[in-house]
Structures are given as structure tokens and as C-alpha cells.
C-alpha positions in Angstrom: 38.8 18.0 -27.3 38.6 20.2 -29.7 42.0 22.2 -29.8 41.5 26.4 -29.2 43.2 28.4 -30.3 43.2 32.8 -28.9 42.4 35.3 -32.2 43.0 39.6 -31.5 41.1 38.4 -27.8 38.7 35.3 -28.0 40.0 32.4 -27.1 38.3 30.1 -29.9 37.9 26.8 -32.1 40.2 26.1 -34.0 37.2 25.2 -36.5 36.2 29.3 -36.2 39.1 30.7 -36.4 39.9 33.1 -38.3 41.6 36.5 -39.9 40.2 39.4 -41.6 41.0 38.7 -45.8 42.8 42.7 -45.8 44.8 41.9 -42.3 49.0 42.8 -43.6 49.9 39.2 -42.7 47.8 37.6 -44.9 48.5 39.6 -48.0 52.1 41.2 -47.6 53.6 38.5 -45.2 53.6 40.7 -42.9 54.3 39.8 -39.5 56.2 38.0 -37.4 56.1 34.9 -34.9 57.8 32.6 -32.5 57.6 28.7 -31.6 57.9 27.6 -28.5 58.7 24.0 -26.4 55.8 22.9 -23.6 57.7 20.0 -21.6 55.6 19.2 -18.7 53.3 22.6 -18.9 56.5 24.2 -18.2 57.2 26.9 -21.5 60.6 26.7 -22.3 62.9 29.5 -23.2 59.6 31.9 -22.4 61.9 34.8 -21.9 64.3 34.4 -24.7 62.0 33.7 -26.7 59.3 37.0 -26.0 62.9 38.9 -26.6 63.4 38.0 -29.4 60.0 38.9 -30.1 59.7 42.3 -29.2 63.4 42.9 -31.1 61.6 42.0 -34.4 58.9 43.6 -34.1 61.0 46.7 -33.4 63.1 46.0 -37.0 59.7 45.8 -38.6 58.6 49.1 -36.8 55.2 47.2 -35.7 53.7 47.4 -32.3 53.1 45.3 -29.7 49.1 44.1 -29.2 49.3 44.4 -25.7 52.6 44.3 -22.7 54.3 41.6 -22.1 52.7 40.7 -18.7 49.4 39.6 -20.6 51.3 38.3 -23.0 52.4 35.6 -20.9 49.1 35.4 -18.8 47.6 34.4 -22.4 50.0 31.5 -24.2 49.4 30.3 -20.7 45.6 30.3 -20.9 46.5 29.4 -24.4 48.6 25.8 -23.0 46.2 25.6 -20.7 42.4 25.3 -22.6 44.5 23.0 -25.1 45.9 20.5 -22.1 49.2 20.4 -22.9 51.9 19.0 -21.0 54.7 18.0 -23.7 53.8 20.0 -27.0 54.5 23.4 -29.2 53.0 26.7 -28.8 52.6 29.1 -32.0 52.5 32.7 -31.4 52.0 34.8 -34.9 51.5 38.9 -34.8 51.2 41.3 -37.3 50.7 44.9 -38.4 46.6 44.0 -38.6 43.6 45.0 -40.9 44.1 48.4 -43.3 43.6 48.7 -47.2 45.7 47.0 -49.1 49.0 49.6 -51.1 52.6 48.4 -50.2 53.7 50.9 -47.4 53.0 51.4 -44.1 49.1 52.3 -43.1 49.2 56.0 -43.0 46.9 54.9 -39.5 48.3 52.3 -37.7 46.4 49.7 -37.4 45.9 47.8 -34.4 48.4 44.7 -34.6 46.7 41.2 -34.6 47.8 38.2 -32.5 46.7 34.5 -33.3 48.5 32.0 -30.8 48.2 28.0 -31.3 49.3 24.8 -29.5 49.2 21.7 -29.8 50.6 18.2 -28.8 54.3 17.0 -29.8 56.4 14.2 -28.2 59.5 15.4 -27.1 59.8 11.2 -25.7 60.1 9.8 -29.4 61.7 13.1 -31.0 65.4 12.9 -27.7 65.1 9.1 -28.3 65.6 9.8 -31.7 68.1 12.3 -31.7 69.6 8.9 -29.5 69.4 6.3 -31.4 68.7 7.3 -35.0 69.9 11.1 -36.1 68.1 12.8 -39.1 70.1 13.3 -42.7 70.6 17.0 -44.5 70.3 18.5 -48.0 73.1 21.2 -49.3 70.1 23.7 -50.6 71.6 27.0 -52.1 70.3 30.1 -49.4 68.6 32.4 -51.8 66.6 33.8 -48.6 66.0 37.9 -47.6 68.7 39.6 -46.0 67.3 39.9 -42.5 67.4 36.6 -41.5 67.9 37.6 -37.7 64.0 39.7 -38.2 61.7 35.5 -37.3 59.6 37.1 -40.2 56.8 35.0 -41.6 58.3 35.1 -44.5 59.2 32.2 -45.2 58.6 30.5 -48.7 62.1 30.7 -49.0 62.7 28.0 -46.6 59.3 26.1 -47.9 61.3 26.0 -51.0 64.7 24.5 -49.3 62.5 22.5 -47.0 60.5 20.7 -49.8 63.8 20.3 -52.1 65.2 18.3 -49.0 62.6 16.1 -48.6 61.8 15.5 -52.1 65.5 14.1 -51.2 65.0 11.6 -48.4 66.1 14.7 -46.4 65.0 16.3 -42.6 66.3 19.5 -43.8 67.6 21.7 -45.8 71.2 22.3 -44.8 71.4 26.0 -46.3 74.9 26.9 -48.2 75.3 30.6 -49.4 76.9 32.0 -52.7 80.3 31.2 -51.1 80.2 27.7 -49.7 79.8 28.6 -45.9 77.4 27.5 -44.1 74.2 29.6 -42.9 71.7 27.9 -41.0 68.5 25.3 -41.4 65.5 26.0 -42.9 63.9 26.4 -39.9 66.7 25.4 -37.1 70.6 26.4 -37.0 72.9 24.2 -37.6 76.4 22.7 -36.0 79.4 20.4 -36.5 81.9 19.2 -34.2 85.8 18.9 -35.9 88.0 16.6 -34.7 89.1 17.7 -31.7 86.0 18.2 -30.7 85.5 22.2 -30.8 81.7 22.4 -31.3 81.7 25.2 -34.0 78.5 27.2 -35.6 77.8 29.9 -37.1 78.4 33.2 -35.5 74.2 35.7 -35.2 76.3 38.3 -35.6 76.1 36.9 -40.0 72.9 37.1 -40.7 71.8 34.2 -39.1 68.3 34.3 -37.0 69.4 33.9 -32.7 67.9 30.5 -31.8 66.6 30.4 -29.1 67.1 26.8 -28.6 71.1 27.8 -29.9 71.7 29.7 -27.3 70.5 27.0 -24.2 72.5 24.5 -25.9 75.1 26.3 -25.9 75.2 27.2 -22.8 74.9 23.7 -22.0 77.9 22.8 -24.3 79.7 24.8 -21.6 79.0 23.9 -18.8 80.1 21.0 -19.5 83.2 22.7 -20.5 83.1 21.7 -24.1 84.6 24.2 -26.4 82.8 26.4 -28.7 82.7 28.7 -32.1 81.4 30.8 -32.9 82.4 30.9 -37.2 81.3 30.1 -40.4 82.5 26.5 -41.9 81.7 25.4 -45.5 79.4 22.8 -46.2 83.0 20.5 -47.4 84.2 20.8 -43.0 80.9 19.7 -42.9 80.9 17.1 -44.6 84.6 16.2 -43.8 83.9 17.0 -39.4 83.5 14.6 -36.2 79.5 15.1 -36.0 77.2 17.5 -36.8 73.2 18.6 -35.2 70.4 20.8 -35.6 69.3 22.8 -32.7 65.7 23.7 -32.8 62.7 24.3 -30.3 61.0 22.0 -31.9 63.9 19.3 -32.2 66.1 20.2 -29.4 69.9 18.7 -30.5 69.5 16.0 -32.6 72.3 14.5 -34.7 72.5 15.0 -38.6 74.5 11.2 -39.4 74.6 12.2 -42.9 74.5 15.2 -45.9 74.0 14.2 -49.4 73.8 10.8 -49.3 77.9 11.1 -47.5 77.7 9.9 -44.7 78.8 12.1 -41.2 81.1 9.9 -39.1 80.2 7.3 -38.8 76.8 7.3 -39.7 75.3 7.2 -36.3 74.3 10.0 -33.4 77.7 10.7 -32.0 78.6 10.9 -28.4 79.2 15.1 -28.6 76.1 15.1 -29.6 74.4 12.7 -27.2 75.6 14.3 -24.5 73.9 17.3 -25.1 71.3 15.6 -26.2 70.7 14.7 -22.1 72.1 17.1 -20.9 69.7 19.6 -22.4 66.6 17.3 -22.3 68.0 17.8 -17.8 67.8 21.2 -19.1 64.2 21.3 -19.9 63.1 19.5 -17.0 64.4 20.9 -14.9 
């Protein structure tokens, strides 16, 4: 069955989906996006994702193309039309079509909205988290100064991710000029100290407020785990008992090596595995 996309008011086959060449998302990356997990047909953490979307739109002085109620219906319809049980939904909004010029258009165009969905085997993701984990590669954080906005301008993230893949790693661990870990190229990063404390950088410190990050943090606190939001150095991370990353597509994935050096004993640790099980229960509730 051909995948179906929503493009500016119409549901169309992916092969026919297109946007105007003067769309500011295409010309300038003048847009924002969200990615939402779908588990057993349910959009996971939809309301927090919409909250973050509306915040990003506001920070860029961009209109929403519709109210939240109709948008919920569109997102659910895209999932239904693509017959997605477990998968990933992508939503992008740009400022719209206007003659190419750097300032905001004098006449505000109507925002453009695109939604797609694809299948993703979350059971396989969870199995990898419980049995294998992934490798990380540290990369310099060269992104723009508003990482709190979920912008489609992702070229620095792409370069970091590519460098990590060329180094044989799954994710790039971004490091600022002072040697502190910020986040992953498409994830939030955590470490577990020797005394079992979970540490992740504060969202007040110019990182993206990850939705899965927030859910995992709640799960951890429900399990009576100690959580600290603070910066930590690359060297601290390499000496940690455990590391893991969080994202909509990777859930809570253990990082078992960093720059070729084992984290802990080089296998998924007990804290991360417990969080994986608890987060799976949260998704399946």
C-alpha cells in the first residue's frame, strides 16, 4: 500500500506529495517540526509535543495553520490512513510561500503543513536496548544559539551524526567549547553516576526540551531514582557507571561505549534496563 501524506489540506500518495519551490522552509529552513511515536495506534505524549510545537512557532513569530483540535484530527487520520500500529509520525510547519527575501514577508503567507507517518518496530528497539545498546562518538557542538527551538535547520546535527556514523557509532554526543556534554545530534543524553544518580543537562541550559526525556524523568522519579539536572563533562561521562540516550524513536537506549571506550562493563546496565522496561509499560498503558 502506498504511504499517504497530508500536504496543505489534502491527503495524497507520497509519490505525489510536493511543496512549492518558494516555500520558506525549502529556501531558508524557516520552519519547525515535531516527531511523535505511535504505539499500538496511539500517539505517545501528543499533548506535550503540541505544547512544544506551539512554543517553537511562537519563538519564530509564526502562525499555526490550524487550531489544536483540527490538528489532532489530521495527525490521527494520517496514522489511520497509513495503517500504522507501531511507527513514527513527522509533522512540519513552515512560514509558507513568499518571494525569496531574508526578512519575514511583508504580507504574511499562510503557513505550510506537511505530515507523514512510517512504521517502526518498537519491540525491536526495546530488545536492542535490553541486550546490546549503542556506541557514541563525541563531536563539537557547532549548532546555532537557539537549540530550544525545534527548527528544521539541522545541518550541524546532520554533520555531527554523519561523523559519528563514519566513526562506527550510532549517535553523536555533542560537546561544547568548555568540554561539557550538551545533547545528542537527535537525542538527549544521560549518565548514571557510581552512586546511581541519573544526570542530564537542564533544559534551561540551551538544549531542546525532549518530550521522551521528560517522560523518562517522570518514570525514573516514580521508581524512586534520584535525578539531577546539571551539566557534566565528557570525561565525567566516560567514567560513568552507565549512559543512555532518550528520543521518540530510541526510547531509553543504553550507550555502552563512547569514543571506543567502554561505559561500565560495555553492556546495558541495570538502571537503563529498568528504565527501558518502565518506559515500555508507560507506552503500552
